[in-house]
GUBALUM-319515 format. One record per residue (C-alpha): residue number from 1; residue in three letters; x, y, z. Coordinates in pm, whole numbers. Example, Ala and Ser with C-alpha at 12.3 -4.5 7.8 and 13.67 -1.06 7.14 Angstrom:
(r 1,Ala,(1230,-450,780))
(r 2,Ser,(1367,-106,714))
REM end
This chain:
(r 1,Met,(-16373,7467,10240))
(r 2,Gly,(-16725,7479,10083))
(r 3,Ala,(-16804,7234,9791))
(r 4,Ala,(-16472,7067,9762))
(r 5,Val,(-16376,6950,9402))
(r 6,Ser,(-16137,6665,9370))
(r 7,His,(-15944,6609,9036))
(r 8,Ala,(-15724,6342,8894))
(r 9,Arg,(-15357,6380,8871))
(r 10,Gly,(-15250,6465,8515))
(r 11,His,(-15561,6671,8441))
(r 12,Leu,(-15589,7039,8385))
(r 13,Ala,(-15719,7177,8722))
(r 14,Gln,(-16019,7416,8667))
(r 15,Glu,(-16165,7459,9010))
(r 16,Leu,(-16098,7650,9331))
(r 17,Ile,(-15905,7410,9533))
(r 18,Met,(-15665,7406,9832))
(r 19,Asn,(-15383,7146,9788))
(r 20,Thr,(-15035,7073,9932))
(r 21,Phe,(-14752,6965,9677))
(r 22,Asp,(-14377,6852,9734))
(r 23,Val,(-14294,7103,9464))
(r 24,Ala,(-14467,7397,9290))
(r 25,Val,(-14317,7496,8950))
(r 26,Ile,(-14399,7838,8838))
(r 27,Gly,(-14376,7878,8461))
(r 28,Ala,(-14453,7602,8201))
(r 29,Gly,(-14190,7682,7935))
(r 30,Pro,(-13929,7442,7858))
(r 31,Ala,(-13749,7489,8188))
(r 32,Gly,(-14043,7463,8400))
(r 33,Ser,(-14195,7176,8222))
(r 34,Ala,(-13863,6994,8217))
(r 35,Ala,(-13817,7029,8596))
(r 36,Ala,(-14165,6907,8654))
(r 37,Ile,(-14124,6617,8427))
(r 38,Gly,(-13800,6519,8613))
(r 39,Leu,(-13965,6546,8951))
(r 40,Ala,(-14276,6353,8853))
(r 41,Gln,(-14078,6079,8721))
(r 42,Arg,(-13894,6047,9059))
(r 43,Gly,(-14240,6004,9209))
(r 44,Tyr,(-14314,6362,9366))
(r 45,Glu,(-14631,6557,9374))
(r 46,Val,(-14577,6846,9147))
(r 47,Ala,(-14803,7148,9058))
(r 48,Leu,(-14707,7336,8736))
(r 49,Val,(-14846,7668,8731))
(r 50,Asp,(-14858,7918,8426))
(r 51,Lys,(-15021,8267,8376))
(r 52,Lys,(-15104,8158,8014))
(r 53,Phe,(-15335,7928,7863))
(r 54,Phe,(-15162,7687,7624))
(r 55,Pro,(-15094,7673,7347))
(r 56,Arg,(-14930,7999,7349))
(r 57,Glu,(-14675,8188,7136))
(r 58,Lys,(-14324,8300,7266))
(r 59,Leu,(-14053,8512,7114))
(r 60,Cys,(-13809,8265,7018))
(r 61,Gly,(-13598,8148,6727))
(r 62,Asp,(-13785,7823,6685))
(r 63,Phe,(-13465,7617,6632))
(r 64,Ile,(-13429,7289,6798))
(r 65,Asn,(-13041,7240,6787))
(r 66,Pro,(-12928,6874,6751))
(r 67,Val,(-12773,6901,7096))
(r 68,Asn,(-13127,6868,7238))
(r 69,Trp,(-13187,6482,7128))
(r 70,Pro,(-13059,6318,7433))
(r 71,Val,(-13266,6566,7645))
(r 72,Leu,(-13579,6517,7462))
(r 73,Arg,(-13530,6139,7488))
(r 74,Glu,(-13483,6165,7870))
(r 75,Leu,(-13798,6377,7892))
(r 76,Gly,(-13988,6115,7695))
(r 77,Val,(-14104,6336,7412))
(r 78,Glu,(-13861,6270,7138))
(r 79,His,(-14129,6093,6899))
(r 80,Arg,(-14389,6313,7015))
(r 81,Val,(-14180,6645,6913))
(r 82,Leu,(-14119,6478,6560))
(r 83,Ser,(-14489,6422,6527))
(r 84,Gln,(-14546,6803,6513))
(r 85,Pro,(-14514,7004,6193))
(r 86,His,(-14154,7094,6164))
(r 87,Ala,(-13864,7133,5906))
(r 88,Glu,(-13537,6925,5922))
(r 89,Val,(-13239,7127,5943))
(r 90,Ser,(-12916,6959,5856))
(r 91,Gly,(-12678,7260,5809))
(r 92,Phe,(-12578,7604,5875))
(r 93,Arg,(-12522,7906,5661))
(r 94,Ile,(-12376,8252,5760))
(r 95,Thr,(-12359,8545,5537))
(r 96,Thr,(-12223,8910,5555))
(r 97,Ala,(-12335,9225,5425))
(r 98,Ala,(-12044,9235,5186))
(r 99,Gly,(-12200,8935,5002))
(r 100,Arg,(-11986,8652,5165))
(r 101,Glu,(-12122,8340,5292))
(r 102,Ala,(-12006,8006,5430))
(r 103,Val,(-12191,7680,5479))
(r 104,Ala,(-12145,7374,5682))
(r 105,Gln,(-12326,7047,5734))
(r 106,Phe,(-12395,6894,6087))
(r 107,Thr,(-12176,6599,6162))
(r 108,Lys,(-12329,6267,6193))
(r 109,Phe,(-12273,6162,6574))
(r 110,Asp,(-12278,5793,6657))
(r 111,His,(-12636,5688,6793))
(r 112,Glu,(-12763,6039,6788))
(r 113,Arg,(-12981,6227,6517))
(r 114,Ser,(-12775,6461,6308))
(r 115,Val,(-13045,6710,6221))
(r 116,Gly,(-13197,6986,6403))
(r 117,Leu,(-13562,7103,6370))
(r 118,Gly,(-13740,7431,6287))
(r 119,Leu,(-14030,7386,6511))
(r 120,Arg,(-14277,7654,6648))
(r 121,Arg,(-14230,7704,7048))
(r 122,Ala,(-14613,7692,7080))
(r 123,Tyr,(-14584,7315,6958))
(r 124,Leu,(-14267,7233,7152))
(r 125,Asp,(-14421,7382,7491))
(r 126,Gln,(-14759,7210,7439))
(r 127,Val,(-14564,6869,7389))
(r 128,Leu,(-14381,6907,7728))
(r 129,Leu,(-14686,7031,7913))
(r 130,Asp,(-14874,6741,7803))
(r 131,Arg,(-14590,6503,7909))
(r 132,Ala,(-14595,6647,8245))
(r 133,Ala,(-14966,6606,8291))
(r 134,Ala,(-14956,6265,8154))
(r 135,Leu,(-14675,6164,8433))
(r 136,Gly,(-14924,6300,8701))
(r 137,Val,(-14816,6661,8743))
(r 138,Thr,(-15110,6878,8843))
(r 139,Val,(-15121,7154,8578))
(r 140,Phe,(-15291,7502,8629))
(r 141,Gln,(-15325,7711,8339))
(r 142,Gly,(-15427,8091,8328))
(r 143,Arg,(-15344,8124,8706))
(r 144,Arg,(-15162,8443,8788))
(r 145,Leu,(-14966,8440,9132))
(r 146,Val,(-15045,8758,9349))
(r 147,Asp,(-14907,8652,9696))
(r 148,Leu,(-14611,8420,9774))
(r 149,Ser,(-14490,8351,10147))
(r 150,Arg,(-14302,8111,10331))
(r 151,Ala,(-14383,8010,10694))
(r 152,Ala,(-14360,7698,10896))
(r 153,Gln,(-14114,7541,10640))
(r 154,Val,(-14402,7545,10348))
(r 155,Trp,(-14447,7794,10070))
(r 156,Arg,(-14785,7929,10054))
(r 157,Leu,(-14897,8070,9714))
(r 158,Arg,(-15224,8246,9614))
(r 159,Thr,(-15378,8328,9262))
(r 160,Asp,(-15579,8617,9144))
(r 161,Gly,(-15867,8360,9130))
(r 162,Gly,(-15829,8295,9509))
(r 163,Glu,(-15671,7948,9487))
(r 164,Glu,(-15442,7877,9755))
(r 165,Trp,(-15174,7604,9749))
(r 166,Gln,(-14869,7483,9973))
(r 167,Ala,(-14548,7330,9857))
(r 168,Lys,(-14225,7218,10041))
(r 169,Ile,(-14005,7375,9774))
(r 170,Leu,(-14057,7633,9484))
(r 171,Ile,(-13892,7644,9134))
(r 172,Gly,(-13935,7968,8962))
(r 173,Ala,(-13940,7925,8586))
(r 174,Asp,(-14142,8230,8485))
(r 175,Gly,(-13918,8404,8245))
(r 176,Arg,(-13673,8671,8240))
(r 177,Asn,(-13871,8916,8408))
(r 178,Ser,(-13947,8672,8697))
(r 179,Trp,(-14228,8772,8926))
(r 180,Val,(-14078,8510,9167))
(r 181,Ala,(-13723,8663,9163))
(r 182,Gln,(-13879,9031,9208))
(r 183,Arg,(-14106,8903,9493))
(r 184,Leu,(-13816,8735,9671))
(r 185,Gly,(-13562,9001,9610))
(r 186,Leu,(-13334,8808,9376))
(r 187,Asn,(-13361,9093,9081))
(r 188,Lys,(-13092,9332,9200))
(r 189,Arg,(-12827,9302,8924))
(r 190,Ala,(-12884,9552,8640))
(r 191,Ala,(-12912,9418,8272))
(r 192,Val,(-12579,9389,8076))
(r 193,Gly,(-12538,9418,7698))
(r 194,Gly,(-12839,9651,7699))
(r 195,Arg,(-12743,9785,7340))
(r 196,Ser,(-12941,9509,7176))
(r 197,Val,(-13320,9488,7109))
(r 198,Gly,(-13452,9142,6989))
(r 199,Phe,(-13728,9121,6714))
(r 200,Gln,(-13928,8823,6593))
(r 201,Cys,(-14178,8741,6324))
(r 202,Arg,(-14285,8484,6080))
(r 203,Leu,(-14275,8515,5718))
(r 204,Lys,(-14437,8324,5427))
(r 205,Tyr,(-14143,8231,5209))
(r 206,Ala,(-14180,8123,4823))
(r 207,Gly,(-13809,7991,4824))
(r 208,Ala,(-13634,7734,5006))
(r 209,Leu,(-13357,7726,5265))
(r 210,Asp,(-13216,7388,5179))
(r 211,Gly,(-13254,7258,5520))
(r 212,Lys,(-13036,7509,5676))
(r 213,Val,(-13043,7733,5982))
(r 214,Glu,(-12905,8076,5862))
(r 215,Ile,(-12746,8369,6051))
(r 216,His,(-12717,8687,5816))
(r 217,Leu,(-12501,8963,5949))
(r 218,Phe,(-12568,9341,5892))
(r 219,Pro,(-12428,9667,6035))
(r 220,Gly,(-12527,9666,6416))
(r 221,Gly,(-12668,9315,6448))
(r 222,Tyr,(-12763,8997,6291))
(r 223,Ala,(-13075,8787,6186))
(r 224,Gly,(-13159,8426,6236))
(r 225,Val,(-13376,8247,5995))
(r 226,Val,(-13513,7891,5991))
(r 227,Gly,(-13790,7718,5808))
(r 228,Leu,(-14091,7571,5997))
(r 229,Gly,(-14203,7301,5751))
(r 230,Asp,(-14536,7479,5660))
(r 231,Gly,(-14417,7738,5403))
(r 232,Ala,(-14332,7969,5686))
(r 233,Leu,(-14004,8084,5814))
(r 234,Asn,(-13916,8244,6158))
(r 235,Leu,(-13713,8553,6133))
(r 236,Cys,(-13540,8642,6465))
(r 237,Leu,(-13296,8935,6504))
(r 238,Ala,(-13091,9131,6738))
(r 239,Val,(-13026,9502,6665))
(r 240,Asp,(-12800,9763,6829))
(r 241,Lys,(-13065,10007,6973))
(r 242,Arg,(-12858,10299,6837))
(r 243,Thr,(-12950,10214,6481))
(r 244,Leu,(-13315,10224,6571))
(r 245,Pro,(-13556,10518,6597))
(r 246,Arg,(-13728,10561,6905))
(r 247,Glu,(-14065,10394,6790))
(r 248,Arg,(-13863,10087,6672))
(r 249,Ser,(-14128,10036,6384))
(r 250,Ala,(-14150,9717,6193))
(r 251,Glu,(-14146,9936,5871))
(r 252,Phe,(-13806,10078,5959))
(r 253,Val,(-13672,9731,6045))
(r 254,Phe,(-13775,9582,5726))
(r 255,Ala,(-13700,9883,5506))
(r 256,Arg,(-13398,10023,5650))
(r 257,Ile,(-13204,9775,5842))
(r 258,Leu,(-13239,9421,5699))
(r 259,Pro,(-13189,9489,5331))
(r 260,His,(-12807,9592,5418))
(r 261,Asn,(-12745,9228,5380))
(r 262,Pro,(-12799,9105,5027))
(r 263,Phe,(-12902,8749,5113))
(r 264,Leu,(-13143,8869,5355))
(r 265,Arg,(-13284,9112,5110))
(r 266,Asp,(-13360,8832,4861))
(r 267,Ile,(-13540,8643,5117))
(r 268,Leu,(-13768,8941,5220))
(r 269,Glu,(-13831,9005,4853))
(r 270,Arg,(-13969,8663,4829))
(r 271,Ser,(-14179,8675,5158))
(r 272,Glu,(-14489,8826,5302))
(r 273,Ile,(-14502,8892,5675))
(r 274,Met,(-14756,8664,5842))
(r 275,Ser,(-14728,8787,6209))
(r 276,Glu,(-14673,9110,6407))
(r 277,Leu,(-14303,9207,6467))
(r 278,Arg,(-14266,9136,6837))
(r 279,Ser,(-13985,9297,7041))
(r 280,Val,(-13787,9236,7359))
(r 281,Tyr,(-13508,9473,7517))
(r 282,Pro,(-13261,9384,7639))
(r 283,Val,(-13159,9065,7457))
(r 284,Tyr,(-12886,8971,7697))
(r 285,Leu,(-12920,8991,8077))
(r 286,Ala,(-12696,8952,8376))
(r 287,Glu,(-12720,8628,8557))
(r 288,Arg,(-12883,8656,8882))
(r 289,Arg,(-12877,8455,9202))
(r 290,Cys,(-13091,8154,9130))
(r 291,Tyr,(-13121,7981,9488))
(r 292,Ala,(-13240,8061,9836))
(r 293,Asn,(-13389,7830,10104))
(r 294,Ala,(-13648,7591,9960))
(r 295,Leu,(-13609,7792,9629))
(r 296,Leu,(-13443,7747,9281))
(r 297,Leu,(-13486,7961,8962))
(r 298,Val,(-13422,7793,8641))
(r 299,Gly,(-13417,7890,8264))
(r 300,Asp,(-13454,8257,8174))
(r 301,Ala,(-13580,8327,8535))
(r 302,Ala,(-13221,8254,8621))
(r 303,Arg,(-13110,8439,8323))
(r 304,Val,(-12910,8154,8172))
(r 305,Ser,(-13035,8128,7820))
(r 306,Glu,(-12792,8194,7544))
(r 307,Pro,(-12962,8320,7211))
(r 308,Val,(-12661,8338,6990))
(r 309,Thr,(-12610,7979,6888))
(r 310,Gly,(-12970,7852,6925))
(r 311,Glu,(-12885,7676,7252))
(r 312,Gly,(-13131,7858,7469))
(r 313,Ile,(-13397,7568,7464))
(r 314,Tyr,(-13114,7320,7537))
(r 315,Phe,(-12996,7528,7840))
(r 316,Ala,(-13338,7552,7954))
(r 317,Met,(-13436,7191,7939))
(r 318,Arg,(-13106,7059,8056))
(r 319,Gly,(-13107,7299,8339))
(r 320,Gly,(-13478,7208,8432))
(r 321,Leu,(-13366,6857,8458))
(r 322,Met,(-13068,6942,8676))
(r 323,Ala,(-13283,7147,8898))
(r 324,Ala,(-13503,6827,8932))
(r 325,Glu,(-13201,6625,9047))
(r 326,Thr,(-13097,6898,9297))
(r 327,Val,(-13446,6918,9457))
(r 328,Asp,(-13460,6535,9465))
(r 329,Arg,(-13135,6511,9666))
(r 330,Ala,(-13250,6804,9881))
(r 331,Leu,(-13589,6634,9977))
(r 332,Arg,(-13444,6303,10042))
(r 333,Arg,(-13182,6446,10268))
(r 334,Gly,(-13440,6672,10434))
(r 335,Asp,(-13226,6961,10376))
(r 336,Leu,(-13382,7255,10169))
(r 337,Ser,(-13143,7527,10283))
(r 338,Ala,(-12977,7765,10021))
(r 339,Ala,(-12645,7608,10087))
(r 340,Ser,(-12777,7275,9997))
(r 341,Leu,(-12948,7397,9679))
(r 342,Gln,(-12630,7606,9584))
(r 343,Ser,(-12510,7279,9425))
(r 344,Tyr,(-12752,7342,9124))
(r 345,Met,(-12578,7659,9020))
(r 346,Gln,(-12222,7515,9083))
(r 347,Asn,(-12321,7204,8879))
(r 348,Phe,(-12473,7425,8591))
(r 349,Arg,(-12171,7617,8564))
(r 350,Arg,(-11940,7329,8556))
(r 351,Val,(-12147,7156,8288))
(r 352,Phe,(-12190,7465,8057))
(r 353,Arg,(-11887,7653,8121))
(r 354,Ala,(-11743,7598,7749))
(r 355,Arg,(-12072,7656,7592))
(r 356,Val,(-12122,7978,7797))
(r 357,Ala,(-11769,8093,7715))
(r 358,Leu,(-11819,8036,7346))
(r 359,Asn,(-12149,8202,7340))
(r 360,Ser,(-11993,8514,7508))
(r 361,Phe,(-11708,8530,7245))
(r 362,Leu,(-11963,8513,6964))
(r 363,Arg,(-12179,8788,7104))
(r 364,Phe,(-11859,8996,7127))
(r 365,Ala,(-11769,8903,6771))
(r 366,Ile,(-12099,8926,6580))
(r 367,Tyr,(-12117,9301,6627))
(r 368,Arg,(-11749,9345,6506))
(r 369,Pro,(-11724,9247,6136))
(r 370,Ala,(-11372,9308,6132))
(r 371,Leu,(-11348,9007,6358))
(r 372,Leu,(-11593,8763,6177))
(r 373,Asp,(-11528,8858,5809))
(r 374,Pro,(-11184,8689,5799))
(r 375,Phe,(-11314,8382,5956))
(r 376,Ile,(-11612,8367,5713))
(r 377,Arg,(-11374,8416,5414))
(r 378,Leu,(-11156,8156,5535))
(r 379,Ser,(-11466,7912,5585))
(r 380,Ala,(-11581,7963,5241))
(r 381,Arg,(-11259,7824,5108))
(r 382,His,(-11178,7584,5379))
(r 383,Asp,(-11469,7460,5575))
(r 384,Arg,(-11272,7284,5852))
(r 385,Ala,(-11270,7591,6095))
(r 386,Leu,(-11653,7629,6046))
(r 387,Asn,(-11747,7257,6095))
(r 388,Ser,(-11537,7257,6395))
(r 389,Leu,(-11748,7550,6529))
(r 390,Ile,(-12061,7410,6439))
(r 391,Asp,(-11967,7041,6602))
(r 392,Thr,(-11892,7216,6919))
(r 393,Val,(-12238,7393,6926))
(r 394,Cys,(-12439,7088,6805))
(r 395,Ala,(-12270,6802,6944))
(r 396,Pro,(-12447,6635,7234))
(r 397,Gln,(-12274,6679,7582))
(r 398,Gly,(-11953,6476,7600))
(r 399,Met,(-11931,6427,7219))
(r 400,Ser,(-11798,6762,7118))
REM end
């Protein structure tokens, strides 16, 4: 193959090389890195491939829900995550355009951290990627796949740089618009909930959020706000597209939509914009089939993230670890058929059934003030209802 270049496991691959792996994971976000870590911990030869160079920014709420601590511990990154710039989040606040608000504190669960974190996704993703590399995963950054085929029970992958790899099994973790899913014909279901456009930016804020992640409701949508520990806030929002002009300008969003909520208006008046307003459409997508022969889709590629309650990162990492368990079982049995790998989706639905149902209800209610306003008024006087909801969202699996 000409001048062959060898490289040690756990180092970023930089040269043209032909290699064979047990598993190739496409996409190095939380789901893909978690799957790679889980497989490396079991001794498999894993390639982790991403089209971007890290660190890189992602449109995200930047909130690490307390439910994530057991997963971060299982991945071996808990202390590394805590060493990154962050803000501790110990409670929740929700407000309405009518000027009502309710506040709840996170419950202290036995043997678990009772705080969440405001943490930039660029930091989290880099920590996960570094952990995968340290465990022996071969990481390829800045590689865009251009060809994917399967023959003789092996996947063959080729990048735009001419690199070629082989793998027994493939995990697609390459996001909501997954190239892997499109290439393999798993992208047939239409988007649902297509009325909502998502936006995200960071603000430099002169005030303080008092250690809370906040949801601010306004006509046609809601905004999530969390501090990041460096004088910055993450502002993430979902807006009914029918309230937006065709160009969806930042000026319109900040001047005509967000000020409807007086609490949010106060935050904006104390802030200056630090980054561009990025957008994504639609916010909510239909679940797609996430398994085939020698193939799994995880995270946003399987369209299983739930942005309403800040559990998207949890769903992604926990789902990645569940995918690693499924792949390990399939490889040990020598059965990589779709029928064998279907157990991944069955298990995912079983484990997350209650959380998915709650998120579906909240998505329905959050655009209907007539449903939420009485709950917020009640919670402002008696916090038991809101505390119960927050405990359900934030409690580690099996503790809610």
